[in-house]
C-alpha positions as CSV (number, residue, x, y, z in Angstrom):
1,M,0.0,0.0,0.0
2,N,1.5,3.4,-1.0
3,T,1.1,6.6,0.9
4,I,-1.8,7.8,-1.2
5,Q,-3.7,4.6,-0.7
6,K,-2.9,4.6,3.0
7,Y,-3.8,8.2,3.9
8,F,-6.5,9.1,1.4
9,K,-8.3,5.8,0.8
10,T,-11.5,6.7,2.6
11,R,-11.7,10.2,1.0
12,T,-10.9,9.5,-2.7
13,Q,-13.1,9.0,-5.7
14,N,-11.6,7.3,-8.7
15,D,-11.8,9.3,-12.0
16,T,-12.1,6.8,-14.8
17,R,-11.5,9.5,-17.4
18,S,-8.3,10.0,-19.4
19,H,-6.6,13.4,-19.8
20,K,-4.5,14.7,-22.7
21,R,-2.6,17.9,-23.2
22,I,-3.1,19.5,-26.6
23,N,-1.2,22.4,-28.3
24,P,-3.1,25.0,-30.2
25,A,-3.9,24.3,-33.8
26,R,-3.5,27.9,-34.9
27,I,-3.3,31.5,-33.8
28,V,-6.6,33.3,-34.8
29,C,-5.3,36.8,-34.0
30,E,-3.0,38.8,-31.7
31,S,-2.6,42.4,-30.5
32,P,-0.1,43.9,-30.9
33,A,1.1,42.0,-34.0
34,T,4.3,40.1,-33.4
35,D,5.3,39.0,-36.9
36,G,4.4,35.4,-36.2
37,A,6.3,35.0,-32.9
38,S,3.1,33.6,-31.3
39,A,3.3,30.6,-33.7
40,F,5.9,29.3,-31.2
41,L,3.0,28.0,-29.1
42,I,1.7,25.7,-31.8
43,D,4.8,23.5,-31.8
44,S,6.0,24.1,-28.2
45,K,7.8,21.2,-26.7
46,C,8.1,22.7,-23.2
47,Y,6.5,20.7,-20.4
48,Q,8.4,22.1,-17.4
49,S,9.5,25.6,-16.5
50,N,13.2,26.0,-15.8
51,V,14.9,29.1,-14.3
52,C,18.0,28.4,-16.3
53,D,16.1,27.8,-19.6
54,G,17.3,30.3,-22.1
55,N,15.2,28.8,-24.9
56,A,12.7,31.0,-26.8
57,G,9.2,31.7,-25.6
58,F,6.5,34.0,-26.7
59,K,6.5,37.3,-24.8
60,L,2.8,38.2,-24.6
61,E,2.3,42.0,-24.0
62,G,-1.2,42.4,-25.2
63,S,-3.6,39.6,-26.2
64,V,-3.8,36.5,-28.3
65,L,-6.7,34.3,-29.4
66,L,-5.9,30.5,-29.7
67,D,-7.8,27.9,-31.6
68,F,-7.5,24.3,-30.5
69,G,-9.1,23.0,-33.7
70,R,-12.1,21.2,-32.2
71,E,-14.4,21.6,-29.3
72,I,-13.2,19.9,-26.2
73,Y,-14.0,19.6,-22.5
74,G,-11.4,20.6,-19.9
75,G,-9.2,23.6,-19.1
76,I,-5.8,24.9,-20.0
77,E,-2.3,24.8,-18.7
78,I,0.0,27.8,-19.0
79,I,3.8,27.3,-18.5
80,T,5.8,30.5,-18.1
81,G,9.4,31.6,-18.1
82,S,11.0,34.9,-16.9
83,N,8.1,37.3,-17.0
84,S,8.8,41.0,-16.9
85,G,9.8,42.1,-13.4
86,S,10.0,39.7,-10.5
87,H,6.3,39.3,-9.7
88,E,3.3,37.4,-10.9
89,I,1.5,39.0,-13.9
90,A,-2.3,39.4,-14.0
91,L,-3.6,37.6,-17.0
92,K,-7.2,37.5,-18.2
93,V,-8.4,34.2,-19.6
94,R,-11.6,33.8,-21.6
95,F,-13.0,30.5,-23.0
96,G,-15.3,30.2,-26.0
97,E,-17.1,27.7,-28.2
98,S,-16.8,30.3,-30.9
99,A,-14.0,32.7,-31.7
100,S,-16.2,35.7,-30.8
101,E,-17.3,34.2,-27.5
102,A,-13.7,33.9,-26.4
103,M,-13.3,37.7,-27.0
104,Q,-16.2,38.7,-24.7
105,D,-17.0,38.5,-21.0
106,A,-20.0,36.2,-20.9
107,E,-22.0,34.9,-17.9
108,Y,-23.9,31.6,-17.9
109,S,-24.1,30.7,-14.1
110,H,-23.1,27.1,-14.9
111,I,-19.4,27.8,-15.6
112,V,-16.7,30.4,-15.2
113,Q,-16.2,31.6,-18.8
114,N,-13.6,34.3,-17.9
115,N,-11.4,35.0,-15.0
116,V,-8.2,36.8,-14.0
117,I,-5.3,34.6,-12.9
118,K,-1.8,35.4,-11.7
119,A,0.7,34.0,-14.2
120,P,3.7,32.9,-12.1
121,R,7.4,33.6,-13.0
122,N,9.1,30.4,-14.0
123,G,6.1,28.3,-13.1
124,S,2.9,26.8,-14.4
125,V,-0.8,27.3,-13.7
126,E,-4.0,25.4,-14.7
127,T,-7.4,27.1,-15.0
128,G,-10.9,26.5,-16.4
129,L,-13.2,23.5,-16.6
130,C,-15.7,23.9,-19.4
131,G,-16.5,23.2,-23.0
132,F,-14.5,25.3,-25.4
133,R,-12.5,25.4,-28.6
134,F,-11.0,28.9,-28.3
135,V,-9.1,30.7,-25.6
136,S,-8.0,34.3,-25.4
137,L,-5.2,35.5,-23.1
138,E,-4.8,39.1,-22.3
139,V,-2.1,40.8,-20.1
140,I,-4.0,43.5,-18.2
141,E,-1.0,45.2,-16.5
142,Q,0.3,48.0,-18.7
143,G,4.0,47.7,-19.6
144,C,4.3,44.1,-18.5
145,Y,4.6,40.8,-20.4
146,V,4.2,37.1,-19.7
147,D,6.9,34.8,-21.1
148,L,4.7,32.0,-22.4
149,K,6.7,28.7,-22.9
150,A,3.5,26.7,-23.6
151,V,-0.3,27.0,-23.5
152,R,-2.1,23.7,-23.7
153,A,-5.7,22.5,-23.5
154,I,-6.3,19.7,-21.0
155,L,-8.8,17.4,-22.5
156,H,-11.0,15.3,-20.1
157,Y,-12.6,12.3,-21.8
158,H,-13.3,8.6,-21.5
159,D,-10.8,6.7,-23.7
160,L,-13.3,4.4,-25.4
161,P,-13.0,2.7,-28.8
162,Y,-15.6,3.6,-31.5
163,L,-16.9,0.0,-32.0
164,G,-19.5,1.4,-34.4
165,S,-18.6,3.0,-37.6
166,F,-20.2,4.5,-40.7
167,E,-18.8,5.3,-44.2
168,C,-20.5,5.9,-47.5
169,S,-19.7,7.6,-50.8
170,D,-21.1,11.0,-49.5
171,P,-18.5,12.7,-47.3
172,I,-21.1,15.0,-45.8
173,L,-23.0,12.1,-44.3
174,N,-19.8,10.7,-43.0
175,E,-19.0,13.9,-41.3
176,I,-22.5,14.1,-39.8
177,W,-22.1,10.6,-38.3
178,D,-18.6,11.4,-37.0
179,T,-19.7,14.8,-35.5
180,G,-22.7,13.3,-33.7
181,A,-20.5,10.5,-32.2
182,Y,-18.0,13.1,-31.1
183,T,-20.7,15.3,-29.6
184,V,-21.9,12.5,-27.4
185,H,-18.4,11.3,-26.6
186,L,-17.5,14.7,-25.1
187,N,-20.7,14.7,-23.0
188,M,-19.8,11.4,-21.5
189,Q,-18.2,12.8,-18.3
190,E,-19.0,11.8,-14.7
191,Y,-22.5,11.2,-16.1
192,L,-24.1,11.6,-19.4
193,W,-24.5,15.4,-19.7
194,D,-26.7,17.6,-21.8
195,G,-23.9,19.9,-22.8
196,I,-20.2,20.4,-21.8
197,K,-20.5,24.2,-21.5
198,R,-24.1,24.4,-20.3
199,D,-25.8,23.0,-18.4
200,R,-23.4,20.1,-17.5
201,L,-26.4,18.5,-15.9
202,V,-28.3,15.2,-16.3
203,W,-31.6,15.8,-18.0
204,A,-33.7,12.6,-18.5
205,G,-35.2,13.7,-21.8
206,D,-31.9,14.8,-23.3
207,V,-30.4,11.5,-22.4
208,H,-32.5,9.4,-24.9
209,P,-30.9,10.6,-28.2
210,A,-27.5,10.4,-26.6
211,V,-28.1,6.8,-25.4
212,M,-29.2,5.8,-28.9
213,V,-25.9,7.2,-30.2
214,I,-24.0,5.2,-27.6
215,N,-25.8,2.1,-28.6
216,S,-24.6,2.7,-32.2
217,V,-21.1,3.8,-31.5
218,F,-19.8,2.5,-28.1
219,G,-22.1,-0.3,-27.2
220,N,-22.4,-1.4,-23.5
221,V,-20.6,1.3,-21.4
222,D,-21.0,1.9,-17.7
223,I,-22.0,5.6,-18.0
224,V,-25.6,4.7,-19.3
225,P,-26.7,2.5,-16.4
226,K,-24.9,4.9,-14.0
227,T,-26.9,7.8,-15.4
228,L,-30.2,6.0,-15.4
229,D,-29.6,5.0,-11.8
230,Y,-28.7,8.5,-10.9
231,L,-32.0,9.8,-12.3
232,R,-34.0,7.2,-10.5
233,E,-32.2,7.7,-7.2
234,S,-32.5,11.5,-7.3
235,T,-36.2,11.3,-8.1
236,P,-38.2,9.6,-5.4
237,L,-41.8,8.9,-6.2
238,P,-44.2,10.6,-6.4
239,S,-42.4,13.2,-8.5
240,F,-41.2,13.7,-12.0
241,M,-37.6,13.7,-13.2
242,N,-36.0,17.1,-13.5
243,D,-39.5,18.4,-12.6
244,Y,-40.6,17.8,-16.2
245,C,-43.5,15.4,-16.6
246,S,-42.3,14.3,-20.0
247,Y,-38.8,13.5,-18.7
248,S,-40.0,10.6,-16.6
249,L,-41.7,9.2,-19.7
250,W,-38.4,9.5,-21.6
251,W,-36.6,7.6,-18.7
252,L,-38.9,4.6,-19.3
253,I,-38.4,4.8,-23.1
254,T,-34.6,5.1,-22.7
255,L,-34.5,2.1,-20.2
256,Y,-36.4,0.0,-22.7
257,D,-34.1,0.9,-25.6
258,W,-31.0,0.3,-23.5
259,Y,-32.4,-3.2,-22.6
260,L,-33.3,-3.9,-26.3
261,Y,-29.8,-3.1,-27.5
262,Q,-27.7,-4.5,-24.5
263,G,-30.0,-7.2,-23.0
264,D,-28.8,-6.5,-19.4
265,L,-31.5,-8.3,-17.4
266,E,-29.8,-7.9,-14.1
267,F,-29.7,-4.1,-14.5
268,L,-33.4,-4.2,-15.5
269,K,-34.3,-6.1,-12.4
270,K,-32.8,-3.3,-10.3
271,Q,-35.4,-1.0,-11.8
272,R,-38.5,-3.2,-11.2
273,E,-40.1,-1.5,-8.2
274,Y,-39.4,2.0,-9.7
275,I,-40.9,1.0,-13.0
276,I,-44.1,-0.2,-11.3
277,G,-44.4,2.8,-9.0
278,L,-43.7,5.3,-11.8
279,L,-46.3,3.7,-14.2
280,H,-49.0,3.8,-11.5
281,Y,-48.0,7.4,-10.6
282,I,-48.2,8.5,-14.3
283,G,-51.5,6.6,-14.6
284,E,-53.0,9.1,-12.1
285,Y,-52.8,11.7,-14.8
286,I,-55.0,9.9,-17.3
287,S,-58.7,10.8,-17.3
288,K,-61.4,8.1,-17.4
289,D,-61.8,9.0,-21.1
290,G,-58.1,8.3,-21.8
291,I,-56.9,11.9,-22.0
292,E,-53.5,12.9,-20.6
293,C,-53.7,15.6,-18.0
294,L,-50.1,15.8,-16.9
295,E,-48.8,18.6,-14.6
296,N,-45.4,20.0,-13.8
297,N,-43.8,21.8,-16.6
298,R,-45.6,20.5,-19.7
299,F,-42.6,20.5,-22.0
300,L,-41.5,18.6,-25.2
301,D,-38.8,20.7,-26.7
302,W,-38.1,24.5,-27.1
303,N,-39.6,24.7,-30.6
304,T,-43.0,23.6,-29.2
305,S,-43.0,25.9,-26.2
306,G,-46.2,27.9,-26.1
307,D,-48.0,25.6,-28.6
308,K,-50.5,24.0,-26.2
309,P,-52.2,21.7,-28.8
310,A,-48.7,20.4,-29.9
311,I,-47.7,19.8,-26.3
312,H,-50.9,18.0,-25.5
313,A,-50.6,15.8,-28.6
314,G,-47.0,15.1,-27.9
315,L,-47.6,14.2,-24.2
316,Q,-50.5,11.9,-25.2
317,A,-48.2,10.1,-27.6
318,L,-45.3,9.9,-25.1
319,M,-47.6,8.5,-22.5
320,L,-48.8,5.8,-24.9
321,K,-45.3,5.0,-25.8
322,A,-44.2,4.9,-22.2
323,F,-47.0,2.5,-21.2
324,N,-46.3,0.3,-24.2
325,V,-42.6,-0.1,-23.2
326,G,-43.6,-0.4,-19.6
327,N,-45.8,-3.3,-20.5
328,N,-43.0,-5.0,-22.4
329,L,-40.5,-4.4,-19.5
330,L,-42.9,-5.8,-16.9
331,N,-43.6,-8.9,-18.9
332,T,-39.9,-9.4,-19.2
333,L,-39.7,-9.1,-15.4
334,E,-42.6,-11.5,-15.0
335,C,-44.7,-8.9,-13.2
336,K,-47.9,-10.0,-14.9
337,H,-50.4,-8.0,-12.8
338,D,-48.6,-4.7,-13.3
339,A,-48.0,-5.5,-16.9
340,E,-51.8,-5.9,-17.3
341,Y,-52.3,-2.5,-15.7
342,A,-49.8,-1.0,-18.3
343,K,-51.6,-2.7,-21.1
344,K,-55.0,-1.4,-19.8
345,M,-53.6,2.2,-19.9
346,T,-52.4,1.8,-23.5
347,V,-55.9,0.7,-24.5
348,L,-57.3,3.7,-22.8
349,L,-54.8,6.2,-24.2
350,K,-55.3,4.9,-27.8
351,K,-58.8,6.2,-27.8
352,N,-57.6,9.8,-28.2
353,I,-55.4,11.2,-31.0
354,P,-55.2,15.0,-30.4
355,E,-55.0,17.1,-33.5
356,T,-51.9,19.2,-34.2
357,D,-50.0,20.5,-37.2
358,N,-46.6,20.6,-35.4
359,K,-44.1,18.2,-36.9
360,Q,-42.4,17.3,-33.6
361,A,-45.7,16.2,-32.0
362,I,-46.8,14.4,-35.2
363,A,-43.5,12.5,-35.2
364,L,-44.2,11.3,-31.7
365,Q,-47.7,10.2,-32.8
366,V,-46.2,8.1,-35.5
367,L,-43.6,6.5,-33.2
368,A,-46.4,5.7,-30.7
369,G,-48.4,4.0,-33.4
370,Q,-51.2,6.6,-33.4
371,L,-50.7,7.7,-37.0
372,D,-49.8,5.8,-40.1
373,A,-46.2,6.8,-41.0
374,V,-46.7,7.0,-44.8
375,Q,-49.8,9.1,-44.5
376,A,-48.4,11.4,-41.8
377,N,-45.2,11.9,-43.9
378,Q,-47.1,12.6,-47.0
379,D,-49.6,15.0,-45.5
380,L,-47.5,16.8,-42.8
381,L,-43.9,15.9,-42.2
382,S,-42.7,16.3,-45.8
383,Q,-44.3,19.8,-46.0
384,N,-41.7,22.5,-45.5
385,P,-39.5,19.9,-43.8
386,L,-36.9,22.3,-42.5
387,Q,-39.3,24.8,-41.0
388,N,-39.5,24.9,-37.2
389,L,-37.2,21.9,-36.9
390,S,-35.2,21.4,-33.7
391,T,-31.9,19.7,-33.1
392,F,-33.5,17.6,-30.3
393,Y,-36.8,16.4,-31.8
394,G,-35.4,16.5,-35.3
395,Y,-34.2,13.0,-34.5
396,Y,-37.8,11.8,-34.0
397,V,-38.9,13.5,-37.1
398,L,-36.2,11.6,-39.0
399,N,-37.3,8.3,-37.3
400,A,-41.0,8.9,-38.3
401,R,-40.0,9.7,-41.9
402,G,-37.7,6.7,-41.9
403,M,-40.6,4.5,-40.9
404,A,-42.4,5.9,-43.9
405,G,-39.6,4.8,-46.2
406,D,-38.8,8.4,-47.2
407,L,-35.1,8.0,-46.9
408,T,-34.0,10.2,-49.8
409,N,-35.7,13.3,-48.3
410,C,-34.4,12.4,-44.8
411,V,-30.9,12.4,-46.2
412,D,-31.6,15.8,-47.8
413,M,-32.8,17.0,-44.5
414,L,-29.7,15.8,-42.7
415,K,-27.4,17.5,-45.2
416,D,-29.3,20.8,-45.2
417,Y,-30.0,21.1,-41.5
418,W,-27.2,19.4,-39.6
419,G,-24.9,20.0,-42.5
420,G,-25.8,23.7,-42.1
421,M,-24.0,23.7,-38.8
422,L,-21.0,22.1,-40.3
423,K,-20.9,24.9,-43.0
424,L,-20.6,27.4,-40.2
425,G,-17.5,25.7,-38.7
426,A,-19.2,23.4,-36.2
427,T,-17.2,20.4,-34.9
428,T,-20.0,19.4,-32.6
429,F,-23.8,19.8,-32.9
430,W,-25.7,22.6,-31.3
431,E,-28.4,23.0,-28.8
432,S,-30.5,24.8,-31.4
433,F,-30.3,25.7,-35.1
434,N,-32.5,27.6,-37.6
435,M,-31.9,27.5,-41.3
436,D,-32.6,31.3,-41.4
437,W,-29.3,31.8,-39.5
438,L,-27.3,30.8,-42.6
439,E,-28.1,34.1,-44.4
440,N,-24.9,36.3,-44.5
441,A,-23.6,34.2,-41.6
442,G,-20.0,34.2,-40.5
443,R,-18.3,31.0,-39.4
444,I,-17.8,30.4,-35.7
445,D,-14.1,29.9,-36.2
446,E,-13.6,33.4,-37.7
447,L,-13.9,37.0,-36.6
448,N,-15.6,38.7,-39.6
449,P,-17.2,42.0,-38.9
450,D,-18.9,42.0,-42.3
451,K,-20.9,38.8,-41.5
452,V,-23.5,38.0,-38.9
453,D,-22.1,36.6,-35.7
454,V,-24.4,33.6,-35.4
455,H,-23.4,32.8,-31.8
456,K,-23.9,36.3,-30.5
457,T,-27.0,37.2,-32.5
458,Y,-29.3,34.2,-32.3
459,G,-31.0,32.0,-29.7
460,E,-34.2,32.0,-27.7
461,H,-35.6,30.9,-24.4
462,C,-32.7,30.1,-22.0
463,Y,-30.1,29.9,-24.8
464,K,-29.8,33.5,-26.1
465,G,-26.5,34.7,-27.5
466,Y,-23.3,33.2,-26.1
467,R,-25.3,31.2,-23.5
468,H,-26.2,29.0,-26.5
469,S,-24.5,25.6,-26.2
470,L,-22.6,24.5,-29.3
471,C,-22.0,21.0,-28.0
472,H,-25.4,19.5,-27.0
473,A,-25.9,15.7,-26.8
474,W,-29.6,15.9,-27.7
475,A,-28.5,17.1,-31.2
476,A,-26.5,14.0,-32.1
477,G,-29.5,11.8,-33.1
478,P,-28.5,11.6,-36.8
479,T,-25.6,9.3,-35.9
480,A,-28.0,6.7,-34.5
481,W,-30.4,7.3,-37.4
482,L,-27.7,6.8,-40.1
483,S,-26.7,3.5,-38.4
484,E,-30.3,2.3,-38.3
485,Y,-31.7,3.5,-41.6
486,I,-28.7,3.8,-44.0
487,L,-26.4,1.2,-42.6
488,G,-29.6,-0.6,-41.9
489,V,-29.0,-2.3,-38.5
490,T,-31.9,-2.8,-36.1
491,P,-32.1,-5.1,-33.1
492,A,-35.0,-7.5,-33.3
493,K,-34.6,-9.2,-29.9
494,P,-33.1,-7.9,-26.6
495,G,-29.4,-7.9,-26.4
496,C,-29.2,-8.1,-30.2
497,L,-29.6,-11.8,-30.2
498,E,-31.5,-11.3,-33.4
499,V,-30.7,-8.3,-35.7
500,Q,-32.4,-7.2,-38.9
501,I,-30.5,-5.7,-41.8
502,N,-32.5,-3.5,-44.2
503,P,-30.3,-2.7,-47.3
504,P,-30.6,0.9,-48.2
505,P,-31.8,2.0,-51.7
506,L,-28.4,3.1,-52.8
507,A,-29.3,4.2,-56.3
508,E,-32.2,6.3,-55.0
509,L,-30.0,7.9,-52.4
510,G,-27.2,8.7,-54.9
511,L,-24.8,6.5,-53.1
512,K,-22.3,3.9,-54.5
513,F,-21.7,2.1,-51.2
514,V,-22.4,2.2,-47.5
515,R,-20.3,0.2,-45.0
516,G,-19.7,0.1,-41.3
517,T,-19.8,-1.7,-38.0
518,F,-22.4,-2.1,-35.3
519,P,-21.6,-3.1,-31.7
520,T,-23.5,-5.8,-29.9
521,P,-23.0,-7.5,-26.5
522,H,-21.7,-10.5,-28.4
523,G,-19.2,-8.7,-30.7
524,V,-19.2,-6.4,-33.7
525,I,-21.4,-6.8,-36.8
526,H,-19.7,-5.8,-40.1
527,V,-22.0,-4.6,-42.9
528,N,-21.1,-3.7,-46.5
529,H,-23.6,-2.6,-49.1
530,K,-22.4,-2.0,-52.6
531,L,-24.3,-0.9,-55.7
532,I,-23.6,-3.4,-58.5
533,N,-25.6,-3.2,-61.8
534,N,-28.2,-1.1,-60.1
535,K,-28.8,-3.7,-57.4
536,V,-27.6,-3.5,-53.8
537,R,-25.2,-6.3,-52.8
538,T,-25.1,-6.8,-49.0
539,E,-22.5,-8.7,-47.1
540,V,-22.7,-9.3,-43.4
541,M,-20.3,-10.7,-40.9
542,A,-21.8,-11.2,-37.4
543,P,-20.8,-13.0,-34.2
544,D,-22.0,-16.6,-33.9
545,A,-24.4,-15.7,-31.1
546,V,-26.2,-13.1,-33.3
547,S,-28.9,-14.3,-35.7
548,V,-29.1,-12.0,-38.7
549,L,-32.0,-11.5,-41.0
550,V,-31.3,-9.5,-44.2
551,V,-34.5,-8.1,-45.7
552,E,-34.4,-9.0,-49.4
553,D,-36.5,-7.8,-52.4
554,E,-35.9,-7.5,-56.1
555,T,-33.6,-4.5,-55.6
556,N,-30.9,-6.3,-53.5
557,I,-28.8,-9.4,-53.1
558,A,-27.8,-10.6,-49.6
559,L,-24.8,-12.6,-48.6
560,A,-24.6,-13.3,-44.9
561,N,-21.8,-15.0,-43.1
């Protein structure tokens, strides 16, 4: 037993995350200009200050804006040499998800975006713990300079392999899949967070799209059951998770999807009493006529806020979906009496299909089985498809349209909407996005006074201006959607003991090939679709424990190993 184990063993908490130090990728700007001297920081090899070190550094007298190339979560380390004078120098540090944010003092309440530190002479200092890509440093003492030997970001992350993968002949779709995977990866910290800048909290509704991405990219990782347990333990009944009635419904749906993909029966058994109690509690908010009458912050997503018919229709659909999955889970747990109660509630809820013209609510109605997918897509979802879309519920709109078989228009929607964020320099997907923002928009990695500063100018509700999160896990749903509808992999039995492969219509989608991998508890499935003579040839390699059904028709040829 070493000294740390001996003296701190009862007061320590293990951090399973890894940490990497990263040099800046480029210097965005500096003042006053130094004829490129600041470029020293990009290739700095200094890891330790040395009073006898006569090697070059960068003498910062004014300010410099650093770009670390991609959004990350963590802080920075500053290593200094012989500053001017013999004292510490006051240095203002600002973090930003966009270049312009790092040049402003912004207040969010959830993090410290800017602070003044004392840069030591011949020493080092670490500061910050937030989501950022850009950092500005400014000497605020006139006539002084800080001798910078190195400035590095300290990345905090879980070092997990990407067991799932996606590649096709369209590079934009590949980038969308990768960006969604990375967005969720960054938000996998102590728990599964909503955003790495804001709020850095566990929201039960936000968790669902992120868990679907984890199912498609990482497979069975501890952070999901840890997060679901945390939500359960912090929400004793009778109450709703996060004080949002819909979020307890999402917890049930997420629990079901996690069990479907991972098949962890022991984890499911831990939830038995809570599932039963929660379903009976929710059932108190169903009228005798089968109409939901939920209380406590009636919320779907920000784009439906204030639209009472849409919220009612969406909550009715979510309730039906929650009781459906609750029935399935309780039958799996052999709780027959309570499963019958859940089934009774589904019959009651099916009697009512509230009217709405909101695409988010309509998508939920399709996913709950209240509306025919093809008809709803033709009449409503395909009309002005990008109007009033949200990065959160856009995932469910994609799923509803995917169920209708409208894959070509779904791909167009992906490339226009999520691809729109990429056009503006995004390396992670945002809390919110509107296609109107693209008009005369500047990129988030540039300072261009002739263009609209998208980060500063736009946003609503709680995410106005720089408070707007540019790395939000609920926006990553397209990664899961591409794995399910374009790579074509869907679990048919819990734990992926049986998986269905639906070959995509490559010619219709304008694709030459789609290939990738999909994680299961039994190993990785490899899928390769190729367009040959206008037919899709599908090859599958799967673990022995996984039964694979490739859906065949006159447009494809299947070869399974």
